[in-house]
C-alpha positions in Angstrom: 219.6 252.5 175.6 216.3 251.8 177.1 213.8 252.9 174.6 212.5 256.3 175.2 209.0 257.1 175.8 207.0 259.4 177.5 205.0 258.8 180.6 201.3 259.4 179.9 200.2 261.3 182.9 203.3 263.3 182.5 202.0 264.5 179.0 198.5 264.5 180.7 199.6 267.4 183.2 201.2 269.5 180.4 197.8 269.0 178.6 196.0 270.1 181.7 198.1 273.1 181.8 196.5 274.0 178.6 193.2 273.4 179.6 193.8 275.5 182.8 194.6 278.7 180.7 192.0 281.0 179.8 189.3 279.7 177.9 190.2 280.9 174.1 193.5 282.4 175.5 196.1 283.7 173.1 199.9 284.1 174.1 200.5 287.9 174.6 203.3 288.1 172.5 200.8 286.6 169.4 197.6 288.7 170.4 199.1 292.1 169.0 196.2 294.4 167.8 197.0 297.0 165.0 198.8 299.9 166.3 196.3 302.4 165.0 193.8 304.2 167.4 191.1 304.4 164.5 190.7 300.6 164.4 187.0 299.3 165.1 185.8 297.9 168.5 188.7 299.2 170.1 187.1 298.2 173.7 186.8 294.4 172.6 188.8 292.6 175.2 190.1 289.3 173.7 189.3 286.1 175.4 192.7 286.3 176.9 191.6 288.8 179.3 189.2 286.8 180.5 189.8 285.4 183.8 190.4 282.1 184.5 188.8 279.4 186.4 190.7 277.4 188.9 190.4 273.7 190.1 188.3 275.3 192.8 185.8 277.0 191.0 182.4 276.2 191.4 180.6 274.4 188.4 179.6 275.8 185.7 175.7 276.0 185.0 175.1 275.8 181.5 171.3 276.2 181.6 171.2 279.2 183.8 168.5 281.5 182.5 170.3 284.6 183.3 173.0 283.1 181.9 171.6 282.3 178.8 170.2 285.9 178.2 173.6 287.3 178.9 174.8 285.0 175.6 172.5 286.0 173.7 173.9 289.6 174.3 177.0 288.8 173.4 176.5 287.5 170.4 174.9 290.4 169.5 177.1 292.7 170.8 179.9 290.6 168.7 177.9 290.6 165.3 178.1 294.7 165.4 181.6 294.6 166.4 182.1 292.3 163.3 179.8 294.6 160.9 182.2 297.6 162.1 185.2 295.7 161.4 184.2 295.4 157.9 184.4 299.2 157.8 187.8 299.9 158.9 190.5 300.3 156.5 194.1 299.1 157.4 197.2 301.1 156.5 199.1 297.7 155.3 197.7 294.3 154.2 199.7 293.0 156.8 197.6 295.3 159.3 194.7 293.9 157.4 195.9 290.4 158.1 196.5 290.8 161.8 193.3 292.8 162.2 191.2 290.1 161.1 192.8 286.9 163.0 192.6 289.1 166.0 188.7 289.6 165.6 188.8 285.8 164.7 190.8 284.7 168.1 188.0 285.3 169.9 185.1 282.9 172.1 181.7 284.1 172.2 180.4 284.0 175.9 178.6 281.0 175.6 181.2 278.7 173.9 183.4 280.3 176.5 181.2 278.8 179.2 180.9 275.5 178.0 184.5 275.0 177.4 185.4 276.2 180.7 182.7 273.5 182.1 184.6 270.9 180.0 188.0 271.7 181.0 186.8 271.2 184.8 185.7 267.9 184.1 188.6 267.5 182.1 190.8 268.1 185.4 188.7 265.6 187.4 189.1 262.8 184.7 185.8 262.8 183.8 186.5 262.7 180.0 182.9 261.6 178.7 181.2 264.2 180.6 183.5 266.4 179.5 182.9 265.5 175.7 179.3 265.5 176.0 179.4 269.3 177.0 181.9 269.9 173.8 179.2 267.9 172.0 176.4 270.4 173.1 178.3 273.4 171.0 177.3 273.3 167.6 180.5 273.7 164.7 178.3 275.4 162.5 177.6 278.1 164.7 181.1 278.4 165.6 183.8 280.3 164.4 187.0 278.8 163.2 189.1 279.7 166.4 186.4 277.9 168.6 185.9 275.0 166.5 189.8 274.6 166.8 189.7 275.0 170.5 186.7 272.4 170.8 189.2 269.8 168.7 191.7 270.5 171.2 190.0 269.7 174.6 187.9 266.7 172.7 191.8 265.7 171.7 192.7 265.6 175.4 190.1 263.7 176.5 190.8 261.2 173.7 194.4 261.2 175.2 192.9 260.5 178.8 191.2 257.9 177.5 194.5 256.5 176.1 193.2 256.6 172.6 196.0 258.5 170.7 194.9 258.0 167.3 191.7 259.7 167.8 193.6 262.5 169.9 196.2 262.8 167.4 193.4 263.0 164.6 191.6 265.8 166.4 194.7 267.4 167.1 195.4 267.8 163.6 191.5 268.9 162.9 192.5 271.8 165.4 195.6 273.1 163.1 193.3 272.4 160.2 191.3 275.4 160.9 194.3 277.4 160.4 193.4 280.2 163.1 196.1 279.3 165.8 198.8 281.6 166.8 201.9 280.2 165.7 203.2 279.3 169.0 199.8 277.2 169.6 200.7 275.5 166.4 203.9 275.0 167.3 202.8 273.4 170.5 200.5 271.2 169.1 202.6 269.8 166.8 205.3 268.6 169.3 202.3 267.3 171.4 201.7 265.2 168.5 205.0 264.2 168.3 205.3 263.3 171.8 202.2 261.1 171.5 203.6 259.5 168.4 206.6 258.5 170.6 205.0 257.0 173.1 203.1 254.7 170.9 206.6 253.7 170.0 205.4 255.3 166.2 209.0 257.1 165.6 208.7 257.3 161.7 205.2 259.4 162.1 206.9 261.5 165.1 209.9 262.2 162.5 207.9 263.5 159.9 205.8 265.5 162.6 209.1 267.1 163.9 210.2 268.3 160.7 207.0 270.3 160.4 207.6 271.8 163.9 211.1 272.6 162.7 210.1 274.1 159.8 208.0 276.5 161.7 210.3 277.0 164.7 212.8 280.6 164.7 215.1 279.1 166.9 215.2 275.1 167.8 216.0 274.8 171.2 218.5 271.8 172.3 215.6 269.3 173.6 213.7 269.4 170.4 216.8 268.2 168.5 217.5 265.7 171.3 213.8 264.4 170.7 214.6 264.1 166.9 217.6 262.4 167.5 215.9 259.9 169.5 213.5 259.1 167.1 216.0 258.1 164.7 217.9 256.0 167.0 215.1 254.0 167.9 214.8 253.4 164.2 218.5 252.7 164.0 218.8 255.5 161.8 222.5 256.2 163.2 223.6 258.6 160.7 220.4 261.0 160.8 220.6 260.8 164.7 224.1 262.3 165.1 223.6 265.7 164.2 220.5 266.4 165.9 222.3 264.9 169.0 225.4 266.7 168.9 223.3 270.0 168.2 221.5 269.3 171.4 224.8 269.4 173.1 226.2 272.3 171.4 222.9 274.6 172.1 222.5 273.5 175.8 224.5 275.9 178.3 224.6 272.6 180.7 223.6 269.2 178.6 221.3 266.8 180.3 222.9 263.8 181.4 221.0 262.0 178.9 221.9 263.8 176.0 225.3 263.0 176.5 224.3 259.3 176.9 222.3 259.2 173.5 225.6 261.0 171.7 227.5 258.3 173.2 225.1 255.3 172.3 225.3 256.4 168.8 229.2 257.0 168.4 229.4 253.5 170.6 227.3 251.5 168.0 228.9 253.0 165.0 231.8 251.8 166.9 233.4 255.3 166.3 235.7 255.1 169.6 237.6 258.4 169.1 234.6 260.2 168.9 232.9 258.7 172.0 235.7 259.2 173.9 235.7 262.9 174.3 232.0 262.7 174.8 231.8 260.4 177.8 235.0 262.6 179.2 232.6 265.3 179.3 229.8 263.5 180.5 232.1 262.7 183.8 233.5 265.7 183.8 229.9 267.4 184.0 228.2 264.7 186.2 231.4 263.1 187.8 228.9 260.8 190.3 227.2 259.8 187.0 228.0 256.2 187.8 231.2 254.2 188.1 230.7 252.2 184.8 230.9 255.1 182.9 234.5 255.5 184.4 235.5 251.8 183.4 233.8 252.7 179.9 236.1 255.5 179.7 239.0 253.6 180.7 238.1 250.8 177.9 237.9 253.1 175.2 241.0 254.6 176.2 242.5 251.0 176.0 240.7 250.2 172.8 242.8 253.0 171.0 245.9 252.1 172.8 246.5 254.9 175.1 247.4 252.7 178.1 248.8 255.6 180.1 245.2 257.2 179.8 243.3 254.1 180.8 245.2 253.6 183.8 245.3 257.2 185.1 241.2 256.9 184.7 241.3 253.6 186.7 243.5 255.3 189.2 241.2 258.1 189.7 238.2 256.0 189.8 239.9 254.0 192.8 240.9 257.0 194.5 237.0 257.9 194.1 236.4 254.5 195.7 234.1 253.8 192.7 235.7 250.5 192.0 233.4 248.3 193.9 233.2 245.3 191.6 235.6 242.8 191.0 236.1 242.8 187.7 236.9 246.5 187.6 239.9 245.4 190.6 241.3 243.1 188.1 241.2 245.5 185.4 243.1 248.3 187.5 245.9 245.4 188.7 246.3 244.2 185.0 247.1 248.0 183.8 249.5 248.1 186.7 251.4 245.5 185.4 251.1 246.1 182.0 252.8 249.6 183.2 255.5 248.0 185.3 254.1 249.2 188.5 253.9 245.9 190.1 254.1 247.0 193.6 250.9 249.5 193.3 249.4 246.4 191.6 250.0 244.3 194.9 248.7 246.7 197.0 245.2 247.0 195.0 244.6 243.2 194.9 245.6 242.9 198.3 242.9 245.6 199.6 240.2 244.0 197.3 240.8 240.8 199.1 240.7 242.6 202.4 237.5 244.5 201.4 235.7 241.3 200.3 235.5 243.1 196.8 238.1 240.1 194.8 236.8 236.7 194.9 239.4 234.2 195.9 239.5 232.4 192.8 242.8 231.0 191.0 243.3 234.2 188.3 242.9 236.6 191.5 245.8 234.9 193.1 248.1 234.4 190.0 247.6 238.2 189.2 248.8 238.7 192.8 251.4 236.6 192.5 252.7 237.5 189.1 252.7 241.0 190.6 255.5 239.5 193.2 257.1 238.4 190.5 257.4 241.4 188.3 258.2 243.5 191.3 261.3 240.9 191.6 260.0 239.6 195.2 260.0 235.6 194.4 259.3 234.7 198.5 256.0 236.9 198.3 254.6 235.5 194.8 254.8 232.0 196.1 252.0 231.8 198.5 249.7 233.4 195.9 250.8 231.2 193.2 250.1 227.9 195.7 247.0 229.1 196.4 246.1 229.7 192.5 247.4 226.5 191.9 245.2 224.3 194.6 242.0 226.5 193.5 242.9 225.4 189.6 241.5 222.4 188.0 244.7 222.1 185.6 248.4 221.3 186.7 249.4 224.8 184.8 249.8 227.0 187.5 252.0 224.2 189.4 254.1 224.8 186.7 254.6 228.0 187.2 255.2 227.6 190.8 257.9 225.2 190.1 259.7 227.2 187.9 259.9 230.1 190.7 261.0 227.3 192.8 263.7 226.4 190.6 264.7 229.9 190.1 265.2 230.4 193.6 267.2 226.9 193.5 265.0 225.4 195.9 264.9 222.1 194.1 263.0 220.1 196.7 260.1 222.5 196.6 260.2 222.6 193.0 260.0 219.0 192.4 256.9 218.8 194.6 255.2 221.3 192.6 256.1 219.7 189.2 255.1 216.1 189.8 251.6 218.0 191.6 251.5 219.4 187.9 251.8 216.1 186.1 249.3 214.3 188.8 246.6 217.1 188.1 246.8 217.1 184.6 245.5 219.3 181.9 248.2 220.2 180.6 249.0 221.3 176.9 252.5 219.7 176.6 253.5 217.1 180.0 256.7 216.6 178.0 257.7 220.2 178.8 257.0 219.6 182.6 259.0 216.4 182.8 261.9 218.1 181.2 261.9 221.2 184.0 261.9 217.8 186.2 264.8 216.3 184.8 266.8 219.6 185.0 265.4 220.2 188.7 266.8 216.5 189.4 270.0 217.0 187.6 270.8 220.4 189.6 269.8 218.7 192.9 272.8 216.2 191.9 270.8 213.5 190.8 271.9 212.5 187.6 270.1 209.0 187.2 267.1 210.3 188.5 267.3 213.5 185.8 267.9 210.9 183.3 264.9 209.0 183.7 262.7 212.2 183.3 264.4 213.3 180.3 263.7 209.9 178.8 260.0 210.3 179.5 259.9 213.9 178.3 261.5 212.8 174.5 257.6 211.6 174.3 257.0 215.5 173.5 258.3 216.2 170.2 258.5 219.9 171.2 261.1 218.5 174.2 262.8 215.7 172.6 265.7 217.6 170.9 266.3 219.3 174.2 265.9 216.0 176.0 268.5 214.3 173.9 270.8 216.8 174.3 270.3 216.4 178.2 270.7 212.8 177.7 273.8 212.8 175.6 275.1 215.2 178.4 274.7 213.0 181.4 275.6 210.0 179.3 279.0 211.3 178.7 279.2 212.5 182.5 278.6 209.0 183.5 280.8 207.7 181.5 283.8 209.7 182.1 282.9 209.4 186.1 282.9 205.5 185.0 286.2 205.3 183.5 287.8 207.7 186.3 286.2 205.6 188.6 287.9 202.5 186.7 291.2 204.0 186.8 291.4 204.5 190.1 290.9 200.7 190.4 293.7 199.8 188.5 
């Protein structure tokens, strides 16, 4: 399987989406305020409610005097709100914790202006300038949430500059502030895992994903697929198997790549019985995924000796005009032969020749000739076998042609074919061909010539017993004929 890698700019776009959200924003579902109406700073608005900037927004003037005056007023107001918060008594420890975290997840006006400007520069791919803006924010004067946001934006600048290790380190620092919402923290962990995968550091990515899974309430199919990919790249097939299966199980309509990953795992493990239904499901869900998968499914059935299903799949692919390669046409023809459907095999081969899919070589014509023979059409088999024999570098196919002609009692044609076989050479046992020539001449009524060929065939240890039997028979016959001639002469 091709190595899994995230495109840098695909991830950069995802990061940009974060940056274009309201500065210091908290997801609505995570920014729940305590329910008690008596809580302090009831009119305080979280950073999530600030109007987000867009790419067309005017650049923020960080040194504008009026803006700086407003920043100072904002700092004073926030200090007063913090002091007021200390006087509030929560009904439960959980309420107190939620109130405290909600109050801390805010950004001052000045910090918001600087981060907004930094995000504008990031969007313009001016990463160094973006970092210069962020550097003007003194970490000692920032609260935990503001520091986390600065670390996060610095990480995205580092990633934009393809400095992945620095980006990961900065995202880890953002998490270490322990102020981000659970969802934000989970998103950052997943981003770190993606960055590690992009650097082929699958071992670290697995560790990060385990952190992510530990905090995930209901992991989705894509998360399991991502974990499976990491294990597969490290050839940890057993570890990859379960998350790969889980990804498909959870998805309403699994993606094509998810099927392909699970299939690759099973095939690498040579678990063909398990691979077969996965491939069948892939083809059912994505029938146009590619002809190679249809051939592969037929092969899997064949490996498991389920020839009828292998043939059914190949015929279905043929009807869909997916068999447009030489090897696939031959495979279908061979399957049809094995299932004793030779006429259909002939038709498939002839269509392959006509469509210029089949290469006109000895094996293709031999396959066609054999199909005609199995269909008991010896006359129609001859032209194909002759073509195959002429194209071959050995005489073996001329022997096959001679046998066909001998069965048809075309002795003259058989003689020619068998002699061509000996002349072309490359035979495993020339003596057996000489034996056939002896039989051919004998059946043609030429016992003397037959005896000569039987005598030659004795050099073959395999043919010698049969040749000796024929020689004895011919000698007895000739002797009988001689005796009868002598008696007539007397």
